[in-house]
N, C-alpha and C positions, 0 to 999 in steps of 0.2 A: 326167526331166532331172536330172542330178546337181546337188547343191547347190553344186558348185564354180563353176557358171556364175552363181549368184545372189550377186553381189558388191555389190548396192546396199544402202542402209541398210534394216534390218529395220523393218517397220511403216510405212515411209514410202511416198510415192507414187513409182512407178517413173518413171524419166526417159524422155523421148521418144527412143528409140534411133535413130529415123530422122534426127533432127536433131543428136544428140550421140552418135555412136558411141563405144563404149569402146575403150581401147587394145588389149584382147584381140581385139575384132572387127576393128580395123584390121590387127593382126598376122595374124589368120586370113585376111583378104582377100589380104594380101600373099603369104602362103605358098601359098594356093590358086592365085594367079596364077603363082607360081614352079613349082608342081607341074604346071600345064598346059603351061608352057614346057618343063619337064623331060620330061614325057610325050611331047611332040611331037619331042623331040630324043634320046630314049633309043635306044641302039644294041643293048641287050640286054634281054630280057624280065625278067631277074632284077632290073633296076633298080627295078621297082615291085612286087616280090613278096617274100614272106617267104623268107628264106634261113637255113639252119642254126638254131641255138637263139637266138631273138630274145627280148629282155627283154619279158615280158608285164606286168610289175608296175606300170608307169606307168599302165596302164588301171585296175588295182585302186585305186591311189592316187586317181585322178580320180573313181572311183565310191565311194570311201570304204569299200570292202569289205576285210575283214581277209584277208591272205594270209600264207603262210609261205615263207621263202627262207633258204638257208644263208649268204647274204652280208649284211653290214650295210647300212643303208638309204641312205647318202649318194648313191652313184652312181645308184640307182633314183629317188631324189627329184629329181635333176637332170633326168632324162628326164620325170618327171611335171611338173616346173616348165616344161619346154619345151612339153609338151602343153597346160598351162594357159595359157601365153602365147598360143597360137593358138586357144584356145577348144575344144579337143578334149574330148569327154565320156567317153572311155574305153570305148566300146562294143565295140571289137575287141580280142581277147585273143591274137592271134599264135599260134594253136593249131597250124596245119599249114604245113609248108614248101610253098611254091608258091601260097599264098593271095594274092590281089591286094589291094594297098593301095588302089588307085584305086577298084575296084568296092565296097570296103568303106568308102570315104571316110575314109581314115586320113592324117593329115598327116605322111607318112613323110619328106618333105624336111626338115621341122623336126626330127624325131627324129634323122635321120642327120646333120643339120648340126652337132649338138653334138659327137659323137665325132670328126667330121671336123675341126672347129675345134681340139679339144684335140690331135688327132694332128698338125695343122699347127703348133701352138704348141710341141710337143715338140722339133721340129728346132732352132729358134733357142735353146731352153732348153739343149739339149746343147751347142750352140756356145758359149753363155755360160758353161757349167760349165768348159769347156776354157779359154776366154779369161780368166775370173776366176781360174782356177788358175795363170795365168802362162804358159800354153803359147803357142806361135807360131800365126800365122794358118793355115799349112798343117795343123798338127796339129788345130786346131779344125774346119777344113773337112773333114778326113778323118773325124773322129768323127761330126760332124753328117751328112755324106754317107752314111755307112753306115746311118744311121737313115732319112734321106730317101729313099734308093733301096732300101729293103728292102720286099719284097713282103708279108711277114707283117704289118709295122706298117701298111702301106697297107690290107691286107685287113681287119684288125680295126677300123680307123677308118672303114671304109665300111659297117659293120654297126651295128645298134642293140645294142651290147654294152658291158660295163663296163670292158673292158681299156684302152680309150683313156684313160678317167679315171684308172685305176690307174697306168698308165705315166707320164702327164703329172704326176700328183701326186708320184710317186716322183722324177722328174727335178727338179721344183721343190724338193723337200725337199733333194736333194743340192746344188742351186744355192744355196739359202738358207744351208745350213750352210757352204759354201765362203765365202760373203760374211761370215758370222759369224766364221769362222776368221781371215779377213784382218784383222778389227778386234779380235781377242782381246787385243791388248796395250794397248788403250785401254778398259779394262773400265768397265761401268756408265754409259757415255755413251749418247746418244740412238741412234746407229747400232748400237751394240752390242746394246742392248735390242731395237731394231727387228728386226734379223736373227735374234736368238735366238728371239723370239716368232713371227716368220714361219716359222722352221724348225719350231716346234711346231705351228703351224696347218697347214702343208703335211703334216707327219707324220700329223696327225689326219685329213686328207682321204684319205691313203693307206689307213690301217687302217679308216676308215669306209666305204671302197669294197669292199675284200675283205680277209679276214683274213690273206692272204699278205703284206699290207702290214706285218706285224710284222717281216718280214725287213729292211725299210727302217729300222725302229726299231733292230734289232740292228746294222745297219751304222753308223748315226750314233751310236748308244749306245756302240759299241766305240770309235769315234774320240773321243767326249767323255770316256770313261773314261781313255783314254791321255793326253788333254790334261790332265785333272785330276791324273793321276799325275805329269805333268811339273810342274804347279803346286806339288806337295808338295816338290819337290826344293829343298833349301836352297842348292844350288850353281847354280841356274839363273842365266843371265847377266843376266836382267832384275832380279835381286834376289830374295831369299827372301821368301815370304809368311808372315805370322804366322798362327797357327791361326784366329783370328777372321776374318782376311781370306780365308783359304781357305774357311771356312764360308760366307761371303757368296757366293763363286763357286759353291760346291756348291749352295747353296739357290736361287740364281738359275737354274741349269741344271735343277734339279728342277722349279722353277716353269714355266720356259719349255718344257722338253722332255718333261715327264711330266704335270704338272697341267693345263696348257693343252690338250694333245691329248686327255687323258682326259675333261675336262669338255665339250669340243666333241664328242667321240665320244658321250657320254651325251646331249648336246643333240639329235643327229640321231635317237636312239631316242625321245626325248620327242616330237619332231615326228612320227615314225612312228606312235606310239600315238595322238597327238592327231588325226591325219588319219583313221586306220583305226578308226572307231567302230562300223561296221556288221558284222554277221556275214558271213563269206565262206568261201572254200575253205581257209583256213588254220586254221579252228576246231579241226579234229580233232587238230592237233598240240599244242594247248594244254590245260591242266587245266580242269576244270569251273568252278573259281573264276575263272580268267581269262576264260572264255567268258561268264560272267555280266556282264562289263563291256561286252559288245557288244550293241547293239540288234538285234532280229530274230533272235536266236540260237535255232535250232530245238531244240537239245538242252535248254536250260534252259526253253524255252517248253513242251516236251512232257514234262518230267520229272514223275513222279508218285511220291508216297510209297508205300513198300512195306510191307505188313502181313504178319504171320505167316499161313501157310497160303495165301498167294497163289501162283498158278502163274506162273512167270517163265521167260524165255529169257535165258541168260547168254552174252555175246559177248566175245571177246578184243579188246582195244583196237587192237593192231597188225595182226594178221592177219585180223581181222573174222570168224573162224570161231566157230561156236556150240558150246557144251558139249553133247555128244551122247552117246547110248548106244543100243545095240540088243542083241538077244538073242544074237548071236554072241559066242563066247568067244575069249580069247587062245589061241594054239597052245601045246601042251605045251612045245615047244622052239623057240627062235628060230634064225635062220640061223647065228649064231655059237656055237650049242650051249648057250646059257644056258636055264634052265628058268623058265617063268612060273607064275603061280598058277592058270592056266586059268579065271580069273574072267571075268565079263561085260565086254565091251569098253567102254571109255569113250574117245571120240575127239572130234576137232574136225571139224565138218561145215560147209561154206561156205554152205549154203542153209537157208532156214527150213523147219522140218519138225516134226511133232508129237513126234518122238523127241528134240527139243530142250527139251521142257517139263519143268521141275523145280518141285517144290513146296518152299517154304522152311518148315522145321519148327523150333520152338524146342527148346532142349536139354531143358527140363522142360515137358511138355505142359500147356496151359491146360485148365481144366475144360470139359466138353462144352457147358455152357450159357454159356460166356464165351470163345468162340473168335475173335470178330471184334474189330477196333479196336485190336489190339496192334501198335504200330509197331516195325519192325526198325531198330536203330541201330548205329552204328559201335562195334566192340568186342564185339558180341554173339557168342556161340557158338551155332551153328545146325547143322541137318542138312538135306541136300538129298535129296528123294525123287523118283526118276525115275518119272513118272506112267504111262507106257506099260507098263513092265515091273514096276512096283510093287517097286522095289528102292532101296536107299540108297547114295549116293556114299560111297566109302571109299578111303583110301590106307593103305598098309602097307609094311613093310620088305622089299619085293620089287623087284628091279631092273626099270626100265621097258624097253620093247622096244629103244629106240635108245640110251639113256643108262644104262649100268650104275651110275652114281653117283646117279641120280635114282630116285625111288620110283614104283611103278606105281599108277595110279588104276583102280579097278574099282567094282563095286556088289555088295551082299549083300542077302539077303532080309530082310523085316521081323523075322522071328524072330531072325536073327543080329544084326541092328542093335539089337534091344532086349535081346540076351543078351550072349554073351561078346565080340562085336565092337562093343559100344556105343561105347567110347572112340575106336575107329578111324573112326567115322562123324561125329565132331565136327570142325567147322571154325570158325575165327574170322574174322569180317568186319572188315577194316581198310580204312576209307575213306581214300583219298588226301587229305591236307591237312585232314582233319577235326579239329575242336577239340571235345574231350570226346565226349559221346554224341550226335553229329550224326545227323540222320535219314537213313535209307538210301533213296535215290530212284533211279528208273529213269533211264537216259540220263546224267544228271549225276553220279551216284554212282559214280565210278571206284574200284574196290576191289581188294584182294588177298585171296584166299581161302587162309588159313593153316591147315594141318592141325594141330589142337590138340595131339595127343600128340607128334608128331615135328617140328613147326615148319617144315615145308617148304611152299612156296607153289605153288599150281596154276599150271601153265605150259604153253605150247604153242609150236610153231615151224613153219617152212614145209616141212620135209622130209616127204613123205607116207609113210605106212606101206605095207607090201607088200599084195598082192592079198587076203590073208586079212582085211584091214581095209578093203577096197574103196578103197584109196589115200587114205583119210582121214587127218587130222592126228593126231599123237600128243599125248596129254595125260599129263603126268607131274608129279611133285613136285620142285620145284627147291629145292635146299638154300641157294642164294644168294637169300635172301628180299628183299634190297634191289634186286635187278635190276629195271630199269624195265619190262621186257617181261612182268612177272608181273601186269600190270594188266588187269582185266576190267570189264565194266559190264552192267547189265540192259537189254536192248534193248526188251523189251515185257512187259506183264503180261496174258497171254491170258485169265486168269480174270475180269478186270474186264469188266462189261457196259457197253454204250455209254451208258446213262443213269446210270452210277455218279456219285455226288456227288464222288468223288475226281478225276474228270476235269474238273470245273468249275474254271476258272482265274480268278484275280483278276489285274488289271493288274499286270504285273511291273515292278518298279523296277530300273533299271540299277545294278549294284553298283559301288562304287568300291574299287579295289585300289591301294595305294601304287605309285608309279612304279618304285622299286627292286625291289620284289617281282616286278612284271611283267618288268622288265629281266632279272633273274637267271633267271627261268623261261624266257624266250626264249633267253638265252645257252646254257642247258643243252640246250634243244631243238636249237639251231643246231649245237652241237658234236657232239651225239649223231648227228644225221642227216648231218653232214659226214663223220664217221668211217664212217658206214654206206654211203657211196658207193663200194662195192667191186665192184659188178657189172661184167662185161666190156662193152666198147664196141668196135665194129668199127674205130674210128679213134683209140682210146686209144693212148698211147705211153709209153715209159719214159724217165726222165731221161737215161740214157746215150745215147739216140738224139738228143737235142736239139742239143747243140753243133755236131754235124756234119750236122744236118738230114737224118736218115735216113728220116723219115716225116712226112706232112702230114695234113690233114683235108679230106674232101670236103664242101663247103658246099651246092652246088647243081648240078644237071645239067638239060639239055634235050635229049631224044633227037633231035628233028626236026632241029635245027640243029647238033648235036654240040658245043654250048657247055657249059662247066662252070666252076665256081669251086672251085678247090682251094687250101685255105689252106696256104701254103708260104712260107718265107722266101726271101731271095735266096741261093742256095747259095754263090755266089762270095764274097759279103760275110761270110756266116757262117763259111765255112772259113778265110778270112783272119783274122777276129777270133779264132776258136778256136785257130788255130795260134799267133797272137801271145800268147795266154794261156799256152800251153806255153812259148813263148820267154821270157816274163817269169819263170815259175817256174825255167827253166833258168838265166837270168842271176843270179837270187837265189841259187840253189844254187852256181853257180860262184864268185860273189863271196864267199859264206860259206866255201867251201873254200879259196880263195886267201888269205883273211884268216887262216885257221888255219895256213897255211904261211908267214905273214909277208909276203905279197905284197899290195900295195894296187893293185888293178886299177882302182879308181875313186877320184877325189878326194873329200874329205869332203862337199863341198857337192853334188856330183853324186849321191853315195850317199844323202845325206839327202833330196834331191829325189825320187830314184827310189823309195826305200822309203816315204816319207811321202805323196807325191802319187799316183804311179802305183800304189803299194801300196794306197792308200785305194780307188782304183777297182777294183783286183783283189779287195780285201776285199768291196766292194759286189757284184761278180759272184759270188763264192763264197757269200756269205750269201743271195743271191737264187736260188741254184741248188742247192747241196749239200743243204739241208734236205729237198728233195723226195725224196731217197733214203730218208728215214725215214717217208714217208707210204705208207699202204696203200690210199688211195682212188684213184678214177679220175683219171688225169692226161692232159693234152693238150699239144700243142705250144705253145699260147698261154701256158702257165704259164712259159715260158722268156723271154717278151718283156722283162720288167724286167732279167733277167740279160743278155740280148742287148744292151740299151742300155748296161749297165755294161761289157760287153766292147768296145763301140765306143769308149768312153772310154779303155780300156786300149790299144786299137789306135792311137788318135791320139797318146797320150802315148809309147808305145813306138816309134812311127815316128820321132818327134823324137829320142828317145834313141839309136836305132840309127844314125842319120845323124850322130851325134857332135856335135850342136849344143850349145853351152854352155847348159844349161838354166837359166833364170832363175827363182829362187825367188820366192815371193809377197813375201817380204821380202828385199831385197838392198841392196848398197851401204850397209850399216849401220855406223855408227861409234859406239861407246859413248864417253862422255867419258873413260873410263879409258884408251882407246887412243891418246889424244893426237893424234887426227886423222891417223894415218899412212896406213893402208890399210884397204880394206874386206875382208870375209871372203873375197872372191874373189882377193885379192892385187893388185887393181888400185887405182890412186889413187882416193880418194873425191872426190865432187863438192865443189867449193869455193863453190857458190852459197850466198847468204845464207839462202835459205829452207831448204835442206837442213841447213845448219849449225845453224839454230835447232832443227830437229827432232832433230838428232843430239845437240845439247847437252843435251837433256832426256832422253836415253837411249832415245828411241822409235825405231821403225823405219819406213822409208818404202817405198812401192811405186814401182818404176821405171816411167816411161811406156813405152807400147808401142814407140815408135820407138827407144828406147834398149835394148830387151830383147836384141836380137841383136848390138848393137855393130857390129863390122866383119865378123862372120861372114857368109859367103855362104849364101843359102838356095836356091841353084839346085838342089842335089842333093835337098833336101827337097821342093821344089816338083815336081821331076821324079818323085820317088817318089809324091807325092800324085797327080799326073796319071795315073801308071800304075795305082795302086790304084783311083782313082775311075773310070778308063776301063773296067777289067774289071768293076767293080761295076755300073756303068751298063749295060754289055752284058748282065750276068746279069739285072738288073732288067728290061730290055727283052725278053729272051728268054722269061722266064716271065710276062710281062705278060698274055697271053691267059688264063692260069689265074687271075690275080688279079682281072681285071675281067670275066671271063666273056665276052669278045668279042675277036676273032672266034672262030667255031667252028674247030676244028683237024681236019685229016685224020688218019687212023690213023697215017700216017708221021710227021706233025708231033707227034702225042702221044707216039709211041715215042721220038722224039728228046729229049723232055723227061723221060723216065723215067730220070734219071741214077742215082739210088740205088734203082731198083726201085720208085719211087713208084706207089702203087695208083691210077693215073689211069683215068678212064673213056674209052671210045671208042678204045682202043688197037688195036682190030681192025676 
């Protein structure tokens, strides 16, 4: 039973749970009842089975076992919290698509409830972004409707995935910044600080869920930088700021938008480390020093100090291949015509074998009567003797089979190793993270083997050698000594007998490593493995395919009923949004060109509104989309969801602009005391109410109530356009709904009708 279930006072008498059930047990009973009702009413078998890539990590949190993932912990901790609420013990790891939640007693309703709730909250958040930005009701309805009736957003929020958290946190970040922007002319007040700090908190949630949240940082950071640039202007109509005053504004934004998010981001990693104190599947990704902080760690528990003349097997940390040699020799010429040394082959072999046994020999031999008890330490210069062929490991200035710039590894006879090739058989042991002359141990002593004369590091990779090497891995000397894939470890010591005193273990104390040291090590591992996600995937897609929805992802299929879940957006909604993005760029280009020719196609207030507000939404889209072109890792359609939300905002704003409604700025009907109360910036008479006059007399700006935003303008055309857009969007949502919910099953003809862009749907025949 996981310790997460033991929440009573330690050392005290346990409460009578039959009479005083805990809140977690109450929650568990409620969700079990809901699950039974859901099971009796499900229309598709997928509703209670694993589909696509499910987040398994909540189970590891609940079992306190260390795992490794390329995403920050916040989103996964939310799932773990939901499991903890309902008393789940984490026994199920979501390993296989199609596994039944019900037969494995998994509270899947609770887990799915969280992304469903966040997805539902995203829709009103989008509406509020538009409304708080000063747009009309039809514009806000269009923007939120594009998200509400989008099949991709629905599909992601029905699964136990991180994207619902990411998209919701991104939308809240934008909303909080809009609210902060509205009160920017009343600085350092309670509301000003509230919305500034809340923006920082929301930004922290974005980047603490997935690292692509940095795009939201870039979006708001760009807007803040432009705002600060405006504050520096001595001719600003609100009055020039002194440099100390500007410094206060700058420092406040640094605190609210950088320091607050960063420390909250660190906090979630502290929670992550505090919960995961037991050894688990993520151990191998971390250094031996890190693993020593985990209880029950097999590596540190089985590590044994290595002495000179021990027989050892050496294994590569990443590929898990053994350092191996056999009597066969390198061919005289390789396929590209280069010549080898024709020395004995040294290769990487994936299986345990006696040809993997090497004896570790000191540089200067010890006396015959004093061979035992000499410990190998970091920094020692050693020789490695291959026991089966009685030859010594050597590297020299001959090109390796696959890498002309890397050195060949081979072996030579004892006579040569003690003679003119002596220096070429010397290698330095550099233990990773070692301080001084640290003891060299099996399992935990991760090391680099550096050729002493030429300073290359022993290295291997995954490309197999040709048939002449039995398809085994190449071993060569890498000139880039700092490369992390140069690391090896001693897997076992075959020369040790079972009754050896060196195998007797004392109780191990868990090592303490400072938080920041663990944090930076984990960050390095995350970014390394994130960049290594370059292998192909049958449903991977390219960024250029996303805006026009050229490809989706198959989540689940059932052959008997012809049901399937295919992750796909609403093509109609995506095409409308993407087209209006192009329209926005075209309007900007046309306006700039007309201004060059001395023609003002837009009045100043409309232009300011168009560039600053709609332009901010367009910037949000661009910064959440274009950076993916720079990435070399696997990419999928769900990476576009934050950008799609931004494109929905642009669509709503542009629809209002196109129908030539007088766009109302967040600040309008403003009258400075120097204007003598004549007219507002729009050219219309200003309000003469006493309340407005008081605000105007102080030089501040007011927000016009919603009823006054449109004035006498008719919104019939805008409402008509809204109805048309939402009508076709709702039709597209309904048409593709069977692929989103996996129900009902479709005939071959019905599937073919939905292959609009050649989507790779199942059951089309």
